[in-house]
Each structure stands twice: as C-alpha cells, then as structure tokens.
N, C-alpha and C positions, 0 to 999 in steps of 0.2 A: 158598624155600618156595613151593609152587604155589598157584594160586587155590583149588583144591579143599581144600587143607589149611588155608588161611586161614579157611575158612568153618566148620570144625569147632568146635563149642562144647564146651569142657571142662567136664564136670559133676562136682560134688562132692556127696557124700551125708553129711549130718550126722545120725547115728543109724542103727544097723543092726538095728532091731527088726522089728515086724510089717509095716511099710511099707517102710522103708529098705532092708532086705536084699533083698527081691524086686526092687525097682527097680534096685539095684546089680547084681544078677545079670542082669537083662534088659540093662542097658547092657553088661555084660561079654560076654554071649553074642551080642548082636545088633549092637553098634556096628561090628563088622567085617564084618557080613553082613546088611545090611538097614536098619539105623538110620543111614543116611548123614547126616553132619552132627553127630553126637553121639559123645562119647567119655568114658568114666569116667576122671577124672583123679586123684581122691583120695577117701578115705572117712574118717570120723571117728566117734567116739562118746565117751561119758563114760568108758567102760572101754576103753582103747586095746588092752590085751592081748587081751581077748575079741574085739574088732573084728578084730584081726590074725588070729586063729584062723578067724574066719568068712570071710575072703577068701582063705585059703590055697589053696583049690581053684579059684579063678578062673582063667580061661584066660590072662589078662594080669595081670602083677604090678602091684598098685595100691598107692600109698603110703597108709599109715595115719598121719594127722597129728592134731594138736590141733584142737579145734573152730574156733578163731579162724584157724588156718592155712589153712583151706579157701579163704578169700578171696584168699590169695596165689597159689593154684595153679589156681583154677577161674573160669570165666566165669559159670557158673550154680551156685547152691548150693541144694540141696533140704534143708529142715529137717524131720526126722522124729524129733526128740528129745523127752524129757520137758520139761514146761513150765519147770522150773527151769534148763534149759540153753538156752532160747530166745534170750536176748540174747547169749550167748556165740557164737552162730552169726550171728544177724541183724545185729548192729551192725557187726562187721568186714566182712561181706559188702556192706552198703550204703555204708559209708565208702569202700570200694574201688570203688564204682560198679558192682557186680555185679548180676545178675538173681537175686533172692531168691524162692524158692518155699516158703512156709511151710505146714506141715500143722497146726501148733499155732495156729490162727487165734484161739482164745480168748486166747492170750498176745499176739497182735498187737493185740487190742482194748485191752490195758493199756498199749501203747506206740505209740500212733498218731503220736507224734512221729517215728517211723521213716519215715513218708511224707514228711515235710519233709526228712529227711536224704537220702532217695532223690532228691528233687527237686533238692537242692543238688549232689549228686555225679553225677547222671546214672544212678543205679541204678534198678532197677524191682522192684516187689513184685507177683508174680503168684500169686494164690490159686487152687489147683486146685478144680474143682467138687466133687471128693471124693465123699461118699456122698449127695449131694443132686442135684437136677436143676433145670433151668430158670432158672439165674442170668442167662443172657443176656436172657431175657424180662423178668425182674425189673428188670435194669439199664435196659432200653429203656423200660419203663413208668415208671421213676423220673425219666425226663427230662420227663415230664408231671406230672400230679397223681395221687398215690397216696393213696387214702382209708384203706386198711388193709392190713396184711400179718400173717397169723397162721400159726403152724406148730405142729403137734402131733407129738410124737415118742413112739413106743411101742417099748420094747425088752424082750427077755426079761430077767427080774430079774437073772440072772447077769451081764449086761453093765453093771449099775449098782452092783454090790456095792462097788466101790472108790471110788465118788464120795464126796468129803468130806462132803457133806450127808447122805448115807445113813449113813455111819459116825458122824457127829455125833449123829444121832437114834437110833442103835442099831437101825436097821430090819433085820429078818430077811428078806433077799431069798429065801433058800432055802425059807422057810416060807410064801411068798406063795401064796394060792389064787385070788385074783381081781385084776383090773386095779386098780391103785392110782395115783391122781394124786399125784405127788411134788412137783410145782411148777407154778404158773401165775402168769404175770406177764411183765414185759419181759425181753428177752434179756440186758440188762445185769446183772441180779441173778442170772440163771441161770448166767452165766459164772463167777461166784464159787462157786456151789454145786456145779457139775458141770464143772470145768475141762477134763476129758478127754473129756467126753461131748457137749458142745454146740458143737463146732467148726462143724458144719453150720449151726446156727442163727445163729451169729455171722457166717458167710460170707453167709448170706441177708440179715441186717440191714445188712451193709456194702454189699451190692449194691443195696439198696433204700432204705428210709427211716430207717435207723439203729437201733442197739440199744435205745434208749430207747422207740422208737415201735413196734417189732416185738413182737407178742404171742406168747407161747410157752408150751406145756404139755409136761411130761415125765411119761410114764406108765411104770410098771413093770408089764408085762402077761405073766403066765404063759401066756396064750392065744395069744401070737405066737411064731413061731420066728425071724422076721427082724426086723432093725432097720428100723422103718417110719416114714417121715416124710411128713406131708401138709401141703401149703402152699396157702394161699388168698390171692389178691391181688385187691383191688378198686381199680381205677384208672379215670381218665377215658377212657383209650384202650382198656382191655380188663379183663375180669374172668376169672380163670382159677384152676383148682384142679389140683394135681399130687400124685401119691402115688408113692413109691418104696419097695420092700421089699428091703433088702440082706441077702444071706446073710452072717451073722457069720463072722469069721475064727476058725478052730478054736483058735488059740493065744491070741487076744485077742478075746473076743466083743463087746467094746465097739466094735470096728472092723469095718466091712463089707469084704468081699473086693473090692468094686469100687474101693476107694480106691487101691490099688496101680495099677490100670489107669488110673485118672484121672490120677495123677501121670505115668505113662508117656505118656499122650496129651497132657498139658500140655507135656512135654519135646519130643515129636514136633512139636507145634504151633509150636515156636520155629524149626523148620528146614524144615518141609514146604512144598513149592511149591503145595500145594492143600489148602485147609482149609474145612470147612463148619461154620458157627456158631462157638462158642467152645470 
C-alpha cells in the first residue's frame, strides 16, 4: 500500500435522510476527483432495504451494512439517524476508537459518558457547526470567564409541528398568525421538549458554559421564512452577538440547507493541509 493510500480516511454514513444522503452522494462523486483523502466506505440506516435502493445509482458500489457494522469498516462515522438509533451508531464507533461525527447532538447530551469512552479507546467526537455559527469564538471565550450565553431560535411553524412538546400541548402550527414563544429556559429542558429541533442550542451549550447555564428561547414565527438563530455572549474577554438565517430544507423544514455543507466541511477539515478557523 502506498503512502497516499494509507492517508485515505474511510467514511461511513449512518442514516441516509435529509443530511446523510447528500453527504454520501458528495463523497461518491468527489472522492475520486477533488476530495483527496476521503472515501465512502459504507452506509447504513434503520431500513437497510431502502438504503440499498438509494445508493444503487452511485458511481462506486458501496456496502450497505447494519448500523453497528460501520465501526468495523470505517475510520470516520457520520451519524445522521433518528435519535432512537443514536447509540446503535455511537457506541460501536467509539469502542473501536473511531472518529465519530454526530448530528443528533441532543442525543449526545443524554450520553456524555461517551466522551469518557472516547478517551479510553482513543476515539474522537467531532460535532459539526451545523446550522449555527461562531462556536470557535464561544469555545475560546469559555477558557476565560463567561457571564452569560443566550440563544433565541425563530422557526416557521411548519418546522416545529413534529416536536413532542408541540404535539403534547396540541398546538396548531398551521393556524398560527403571530410569533409565539413556545419555550424559555435552560437548554437542558429544551432538549427533552424539542429533541430534533435544538441540536444547535445543545452544540452551543457544550462549546460554552454548559446546558444548564445556557439560556434558550424557541419561537414559532409565521413571519420568518428561514430558521433563524441569534446568539449573545457576554464574557470577560469579549461580548458578541451573532445571527444566522438558514434556508430550510424542502423535504425537512426543521433542518437548514447549510447543515449538509457543514458536515462536508467537517470531513474535509480532517484531511486538508490548509484550514482557517474550525
């Protein structure tokens, strides 16, 4: 095996939905012509038959395996699955000492012992920036004294219809005519109420002062077309405010289109010889 071949990272994708499928397609199309150092080694999903159909048109034949089997075939495992399948991907990956890239960061919050597992086995957990921004600045500020971190999320009501909290209260998102505050409090409690909607807030809290101390608001707002997040940080070294408005994915409005690109850039960052920021 040549030196260049030894440097190729074998990537596995767990979940071929809104994020996983575009990332897998990018690896399939670009790995041989531009994405030097990365190769799609395997894919998986809860429904293996459907996953097999989705990769039939790929340029390169890719194995469709069980979720836990990704750890046997890949150096890097990207988790893009529903929360209930999170541990099926995460635990085997980290036990095998792999690089684990989770999208379900809310699920990671429930299983922080995985960090200890990674430390024991030499694995790594790398959380993509996803639909948020400025996590490098938040991490840097947290090395000093941070007085407060707040985040306000505004989403079109349709992107919140499937949230357990919304369903539990029987809220009619389709009939909403004005901005409505659905939640205000620490990120910890929001994670239970909106498990698929607050991954960005959990990522922010883990980069900064923790989920119990990070204040969070969730608004259903018929007046916005984009998923909008505003972050305010007050620290001894800097005070800053950041806002990002993400174009929702057409198939899944709860997810911003930039998330796929964030995952791709995270993978590129593992092998690129030149990198600016995180």
